[in-house]
Steps between C-alpha positions, in 0.01 A plus 500: 500500500626848409423712804448862394684454167209520256612834357852370441367181338291716269816682386667171412191365327468818298857456372421145389185624324705765319738229379208298366402810300852523355607787722737325736712647773680435825434549868746461788342405832725609785471451873662350809547128541175330591281799408305297246677546167513128422135449593398793281693365201343158544152650509579697185611179328181324609289794382672502157296197400538264208524779243851591611813285502701542821879463524657522844833502678616604844830605650703299745792643697732206430428522127647845448816372331334249268460678168147500356370250753176695537472551125528128443199435724304783337560402139498119516132485384590709191808315374298330225469845337879549490540398132277793401768752601784631281806277515717742699226535763455124521874460556504766774199359684615140482836611643335695781285203597800266507391312186817587309847644559487763224597854610224756560461849641259608773330740262455246219340264754260777602404564139444128442279463809281790389464343155408164655237664719358673194463168319333340800256790543371496140202280589476522878593801716782442747530580869859492627531477878828537690480462875793628708655673199775631731621143555498393136838454341607832342501356148133398524400823672673700226309312228165544674545873562614549140179334382286685756600837350385388155158345560289797394304396192556131569254244641735434791478606866785483751453486876791490742532509878795669670586606855586849378488655153859610445693667220443215257119530519447866585367588152233226503148540646483368853250414768612523862347265758489609862388313809130425540269756649348413841171368358677276248748377764209426732325299228814296442532420872134402513552268202771320699281468807691755706213637702693742713343826632529815286786681683727192501418435138586859401824483700609181321415645157692820583800305627549328165397800288194321370722247323260217404760220497623605845143501628438149366815368663432670831170322545684166486733583788252457782206662673422867430608599850836321469567649156404850611738482792784334311494681162314825549618623839864404445529515119732786410695339214441599135225305327734279299681385814171455678373278221822302493466432870139385450603248236812397689299421813268271305785336309692420817212284619544265202710181519865547397451297182210721385695819576793372293271415208350850512845656500613296198183601317563863584861477375407327170421734214273316258237344728583158358359247744737219401809716550381624840415153630821341368716773654307473828565123510872580490437676835322196648149646460237225537218438254227628733649852516316615186164393648579689822584834334206469261260431786643796695398733216843609378456372150216608274574261220673164473386383162721251320826664405432840660507619857383847604498684833172647617646850483842634396541646847468153652794389290702808590432459869596130499831581328579807713434324830744217430855530626784557254622145566162344420462710184845392384407133553182544295684667213774235505242221482332670207838550327586130541161393366514733197859401420397132495240567230548531121634847411212601270286802579763689695527245781878538515476879540236459771719248682797738498282784626359288783853398596600868502210581734620223729858630510613661827849619402734570208507228235692577180386183325138590558563862405649384168197277437269794564706717267472240227127476565471877469653479152234246402224718640643804317488314167136418564418869541481510878746776578327614819505144634864462393571801721344327801699181434826694462427688821467171686822380335671816626381434855649149482836621361793429733707807403416871486613539140287208380206645686549843341534354149174307536319793657607713203366235262175482699459878489558507122251219439238678713558828320483343155175330598339839553497467880698795640335451839681163513823622341569801721535321836712232332729766358528675837588168664763428236656846541536440874740206444859490364531432126782425256572746220279335239201466733539859623495622142184297438338651809586853394367431149179348636452783747527752218251314279252458786523866590449597134159329493393540859712755682696821489588589141806709587647224715416242234680703234813534713512129587441388143769731371748379762422136421530565127839666545622205709392250231607691193835325448409133563127491420421781255160358400375501856653845558314639199169360628550668838609831345198491270275457806688784670393730215138418580544585870695815420233632266226430755693683774588794270873430494595548138874515577489149649295374207769635265773341715323163471467539124870582466587194709302288253684666213830399658393141568523371146849360485510316169125538440424845350131443567530623858683813386220576256227434754671706771553791261141493378373482859717793611370710210138412582543581870650837406195580284683459169388159372627375165252601233395237249611210720202262523449252785526213251844626395599518866378143544717378211805681643479318835827380655548125487444457876163676487389306194490184712244650739163573339388732781811722503527494121154657461503728803800697373336619174179567692684718753699691240197564280296603806756779548514565125346741252217287357245381760276331244787291363603416855144396579488258206818327616397485866164349405685223312730444800205485742333234283824304495535508878133413553539173310836416657384561857741791570223707653720686749696654210171558319378711792793740458433534127132560567588797721704656217225417253223659711706814549564554129138414412386772737732749331401413142129494580415129495318524829286182496812299420689691771243405761490136392878460508540692825240286677656182362845615612362591842368146551836358400692738727287374791536137388879515505534734800645810328367806689731735308345394170158518667564866588606573141178356361274665760656834408423448130140410589478817711616710206254324268213557746594868530492533121156341490372724777440209739582682823430227757691237303792734443535581870475133600767391251727796582479453877578129473786568256655761727455285812713237328738726306609756759659247744665333198655824379316425175480866401380418149181334624450746786549794261269354235226454760559857618469624142169314472367674813622838374340446160175406675504826698588701191208356302266578793610865509669459839807686381669571832487133598615397150793742520606366840479138390677549168774724642609202717618322186795736478566579866835361625439272798135434415414126496313574175785681322607331179656695215364288215147501641523877552604539136207291378264704720648841415198622304277436803759645740533830314124530440432458874767758589364749245143460625602588859720784371832345602673647200855471629456132587345436158795668324743288703311179409504603133872584505595169665298305245639691204857457624448121504303489172794658314713198593255223409434360154150377595210656306227525765654795700444736203124510560545570870770762439278708275193431714651643819642800311152568361362505855764753605492722189251755369374622165655367180775322693246284685316435173818378327593273791153341506519427128853368529394271788213348301717436195803376696665169408368231728168677566315210341644269768382727783122538441414612854760778494398594147129505587562700818720749314232544234251569781730761656556656158125514432440667836778752425349577158157556659649742753654688208162507317608276214187283514530328163856380563401406855223274372748313279739432789225418749336258262834329443561487875154352563543225243844406630405506867166324455669236288745435780230479763618814686149584608556811714729671251272405211206655685704816559582516125133442417391784729762734351394403149136582575606835650693571180183439295593155373367147532687170501492288189256210523667161505323186391438204720338440834712621796376203696674274248839577652689179565623411846872448550473122484259505205749714309787260578293201387385676183853605404637147542205349314560751218857361477352155435555338840254229613300528821736253664808697391346826618414341832858377549632849417261686736462230770129461416297190430395437136144526622560849639669606174190388310278693739703820440480457121123448532480850654756656264330418168181710551703788642708508182203443272646178356383142496807286438855454622647574155354854510715583804802549274333801336351648821642826641578361843687814612185706450291286732766421763 
């Protein structure tokens, strides 16, 4: 019975109903141990009915280092659908589940699982249920959370129970369970025949915080009076300790044989009855022990091959109450039993892990076995689990230097798995121990890389540069990679000199390979604002040094980075789109997230706003999947700028505040400044000029956490306009001078529009007129539609003030069409109002405004226009083929077409 949980059950049932309608989603149920999470999930499963297929798994503390153990239990019913997946996904998933030894990556496994779930949900909606998500092995948890963020538009629901929703689940919807209210607690006690008077009943409920499992266990301890005196009047321990004591007291009354059997069951990870009983027999447990513990109510299920505790907390309490010596004996018995069995299905790895849990002191032989096992796990795509195994190996290492080396390897595996919350304490522990020269260099390198994606950008840049300099003579390829990453950190933290130093280091790293010299020189020129004209990203790709050509990720990231800093954003976009597609099919989604941030930024600038939003949101999900808060801040800042351009004030503020909350502690001035620009632009569009001036001035103020020279240059038109509108003429002249001084040194085209635009704002008469005209005809104006449209609006307003109504109408009409086409609603409305005041009317455009495609409809339509099938589109966008078909069903009438072939001739940009 769910006492007082009807509202919560309704929330879970509603999610399942949404999945049945093809609008799936996720919900995280959080609450203290014993508060009723498991019971609620079970009721939701029961309520799902026969129209929904349920897949379940649950976490076990001892299973944390067994890669994909939970995933294996979850997906076993679906393995007959495996042949329907693309070959590379089949290979990855078989490896993860221990069915093959082929190498795989965590991210390819995640992609494969999502595809498998899509296939299974074609006919029957799915409900995925993960109890005790916090105790699942990290590899399984990573897969499930990856899928949970992508269930919208799919007939799949995901429910998970956790003690506390932490960083890994903070962006998912959650439902928090608290202790029962007094009336619900009273009903529970009545149900168990605990007819105590009201005051004593209330005191007991208060003492355990209304925790339903605690209440149920208390009523078994004795009479109400005895319990009230023993637990309520003297109970001052935290709830978890209180509950442990309740279970411990009951367990201690069992015969020794039954207690040992319970402990072995609690220490075994899979719930396999045969393994538990065989290991228990090695500890002289008699055959009647299973009947005793089952009769005592500890086990909910003993059906054939599976054994399950009544509640996860029962298992935890049994394990925690045992002495270290008794736990070691249980693990050793399990290790001996597993080692005696055939090695299929990961039995050997499990045996080694159980032996490691039984170890009480240093053991180099066991540490080596764990290290070898970690390599196997890593090949299967379980990097986070490999980190846990390596950590245990480090703890068993007999020497400090061996320990440090294995801790460093554990930290790197955790970081590469996208689990910085696991990697950081491992790195700190490794740094606290002595290390030889090679290990120390690895630690410094890893520390720099981790800081680049999750910490202080200035510190990351310095560490990466130092590590690169130390490696330059004996490992130039690795040195170049670190220096290249240092450029990224330096540009984020507004340290152009250090970015140039890193580029020059790359230039000097070539040795006999001139490729590095070329790349370093091109990078230095791009950082200095003088990129090589006419150098396409495909030419850069062909000129790759031999070392980089062996690594597909690095080989494509270099041209993407150089073209992102280059003169042709549309050419850069074409190349980056190709690279993103390549990384999507190869499983390199962490690299793809970085490219998506560059892609979204340039799409904002060149006016492809629906595509910008789609790519930024996709990149944001990936940044959260792989634990990259620096990249998350970058993408949130782009979304803030996009929302400001669209006039979406609430969305802009939410994105900007979250971006700055992440970026400022990181020293990520690029993201912090971009978010600040978004807030300033929002104030400027609303006519709040003093606030706009204050916000935008911070972009150029030394010492401001939002100061970033490149962002200030991109925002200069808004900065000067705000300063002019509040009559800060001297400040506006200084901003204009600083921008012009830089623009004379750059070979980029886009500054020409801004240079003439700000001079037009500061000039009068014919001089202003000439600058406005020069701005609108400047090279690169076509690739800056928002700046061009805004400048045309300012020019039209200036012409109206000077009583040149006919010319004003021309400029205002142009501004309106540009701004409305972008989706800049507020500025378009301002242009429309000015046009009416000038005696003009906007041109009528054909088509129904309601026919505008959503972001996802546009993506689907564009890929379908290229000739991709529904299945191929689904793989590209992480959608089910059924969802792709649903989107096309809505797209056709909006475009006024009736067949897929007509998409090739449709003007998709006009309806996006």
